C-alpha positions as a Markdown table, in Angstrom:
| # | Residue | x | y | z |
|---|---|---|---|---|
| 1 | Met | 16.7 | -3.0 | -1.3 |
| 2 | Pro | 17.7 | -3.7 | 2.3 |
| 3 | Ala | 16.3 | -6.7 | 4.1 |
| 4 | Leu | 13.5 | -6.1 | 6.5 |
| 5 | Lys | 12.9 | -7.7 | 9.9 |
| 6 | Val | 10.0 | -7.5 | 12.3 |
| 7 | Leu | 10.5 | -4.3 | 14.3 |
| 8 | Arg | 7.4 | -4.6 | 16.5 |
| 9 | Arg | 4.0 | -6.2 | 16.7 |
| 10 | Glu | 1.0 | -4.0 | 17.3 |
| 11 | Asn | -2.6 | -4.7 | 18.3 |
| 12 | Thr | -3.6 | -4.2 | 14.7 |
| 13 | Gly | -0.7 | -5.8 | 12.9 |
| 14 | Val | 3.1 | -5.9 | 12.4 |
| 15 | Val | 5.8 | -3.4 | 11.4 |
| 16 | Tyr | 8.9 | -4.4 | 9.5 |
| 17 | Ala | 12.0 | -2.2 | 9.3 |
| 18 | Ser | 15.4 | -2.1 | 7.7 |
| 19 | Thr | 18.3 | -2.7 | 10.0 |
| 20 | Thr | 20.5 | -0.6 | 7.7 |
| 21 | Lys | 18.0 | 2.1 | 6.8 |
| 22 | Pro | 15.8 | 2.7 | 9.8 |
| 23 | Asp | 13.6 | 5.2 | 7.9 |
| 24 | Leu | 12.3 | 2.4 | 5.7 |
| 25 | Thr | 9.3 | 0.6 | 7.3 |
| 26 | Val | 6.4 | -1.5 | 6.1 |
| 27 | Arg | 3.4 | -1.7 | 8.3 |
| 28 | Phe | 0.6 | -4.4 | 7.9 |
| 29 | Arg | -2.5 | -3.1 | 9.6 |
| 30 | Gly | -5.8 | -4.9 | 9.8 |
| 31 | Ala | -9.2 | -4.8 | 11.4 |
| 32 | Gln | -12.4 | -6.7 | 11.0 |
| 33 | Gln | -16.0 | -5.9 | 11.9 |
| 34 | Asn | -19.5 | -7.3 | 11.3 |
| 35 | Lys | -21.0 | -6.4 | 7.9 |
| 36 | Ser | -24.5 | -6.7 | 6.5 |
| 37 | Leu | -25.0 | -7.5 | 2.9 |
| 38 | Gly | -28.7 | -6.9 | 2.7 |
| 39 | Ser | -30.1 | -9.4 | 5.1 |
| 40 | Ile | -26.9 | -11.6 | 5.2 |
| 41 | Ala | -24.4 | -11.1 | 8.1 |
| 42 | Thr | -20.7 | -11.6 | 7.3 |
| 43 | Thr | -17.4 | -10.2 | 8.3 |
| 44 | Asn | -15.6 | -7.3 | 6.6 |
| 45 | Phe | -11.8 | -7.2 | 6.6 |
| 46 | Leu | -9.9 | -4.0 | 6.3 |
| 47 | Gln | -6.2 | -4.5 | 5.5 |
| 48 | Glu | -3.6 | -1.8 | 4.8 |
| 49 | Ile | 0.0 | -2.1 | 3.7 |
| 50 | Ile | 1.9 | 1.2 | 4.4 |
| 51 | Ile | 5.4 | 1.8 | 3.2 |
| 52 | Asn | 7.3 | 4.8 | 4.6 |
| 53 | Asp | 10.8 | 5.9 | 3.7 |
| 54 | His | 12.9 | 9.0 | 3.5 |
| 55 | Asn | 14.5 | 9.7 | 0.1 |
| 56 | Glu | 17.4 | 12.1 | -0.2 |
| 57 | Val | 16.6 | 14.6 | -3.0 |
| 58 | Thr | 18.3 | 17.7 | -4.3 |
| 59 | Val | 16.2 | 20.7 | -5.1 |
| 60 | Gly | 18.3 | 23.4 | -6.7 |
| 61 | Ser | 21.5 | 23.3 | -4.6 |
| 62 | Thr | 19.8 | 22.1 | -1.4 |
| 63 | Thr | 19.7 | 18.5 | -0.3 |
| 64 | Ala | 16.9 | 17.3 | 1.9 |
| 65 | Lys | 15.1 | 14.1 | 3.0 |
| 66 | Asp | 11.7 | 13.7 | 1.4 |
| 67 | Pro | 9.2 | 11.6 | 3.4 |
| 68 | Val | 7.8 | 9.1 | 1.0 |
| 69 | Ser | 4.6 | 7.1 | 1.7 |
| 70 | Val | 2.9 | 4.3 | -0.4 |
| 71 | Arg | -0.3 | 2.8 | 0.8 |
| 72 | Val | -2.5 | -0.1 | -0.4 |
| 73 | Arg | -5.9 | -0.4 | 1.3 |
| 74 | Val | -8.4 | -3.1 | 0.8 |
| 75 | Ser | -11.9 | -3.4 | 2.4 |
| 76 | Ala | -14.2 | -6.3 | 1.6 |
| 77 | Ala | -16.1 | -9.2 | 3.0 |
| 78 | Lys | -14.2 | -12.4 | 3.2 |
| 79 | Glu | -16.5 | -13.9 | 0.6 |
| 80 | Ser | -15.1 | -11.3 | -2.0 |
| 81 | Lys | -11.5 | -12.7 | -1.7 |
| 82 | Thr | -11.5 | -14.0 | -5.3 |
| 83 | Arg | -12.6 | -10.6 | -6.7 |
| 84 | Val | -10.2 | -8.7 | -4.5 |
| 85 | Ser | -7.3 | -10.9 | -5.7 |
| 86 | Ala | -8.3 | -10.2 | -9.3 |
| 87 | Leu | -8.5 | -6.5 | -8.8 |
| 88 | Leu | -5.1 | -6.4 | -7.0 |
| 89 | Ala | -3.5 | -8.4 | -9.8 |
| 90 | Ala | -5.0 | -6.1 | -12.5 |
| 91 | Leu | -3.7 | -3.0 | -10.6 |
| 92 | Ala | -0.3 | -4.5 | -10.1 |
| 93 | Thr | 0.2 | -5.1 | -13.9 |
| 94 | Gln | -0.7 | -1.4 | -14.6 |
| 95 | Leu | 1.3 | 0.4 | -11.9 |
| 96 | Thr | 4.5 | 0.5 | -13.9 |
| 97 | Val | 2.8 | 1.8 | -17.0 |
| 98 | Trp | 1.1 | 4.6 | -15.0 |
| 99 | Asp | 4.4 | 5.4 | -13.3 |
| 100 | Gly | 6.0 | 5.8 | -16.7 |
| 101 | Glu | 3.2 | 8.2 | -17.7 |
| 102 | Gly | 3.9 | 10.4 | -14.7 |
| 103 | Val | 0.7 | 9.6 | -12.9 |
| 104 | Phe | 2.5 | 9.7 | -9.5 |
| 105 | Gln | 3.8 | 13.2 | -10.3 |
| 106 | Gly | 0.4 | 14.6 | -10.9 |
| 107 | Phe | -0.3 | 13.8 | -14.6 |
| 108 | Asp | -3.5 | 12.1 | -15.9 |
| 109 | Pro | -2.9 | 8.6 | -17.1 |
| 110 | Asp | -2.7 | 8.1 | -20.9 |
| 111 | Thr | -3.6 | 4.4 | -20.4 |
| 112 | Ala | -7.1 | 3.6 | -19.3 |
| 113 | Pro | -7.4 | 1.0 | -16.5 |
| 114 | Thr | -8.0 | -2.6 | -17.6 |
| 115 | Ile | -10.0 | -4.6 | -15.1 |
């Protein structure tokens, strides 16, 4: 994978891009707002990581660039950090299994989630 460098800073985050493959970008985008948990006021954080790329594919005898996008989105109060970390870790350990089962090509997963 090519090394990424900061391409630009935005009001809501930062965008990294490859100097050798300009179609490859990773955007970190975040926002926060007040949140009420019953009668308790706290802050909700919304964070997204968005990877965009163009992948050269051949369909039949035609070659084209397929726009690829992968997104991770988390929304939670700051007090839920430990739980969010546990959920992300559980998800990360299962992505390769589901990929092997064809989930990202439209098939149902054979392996049930383990949380």
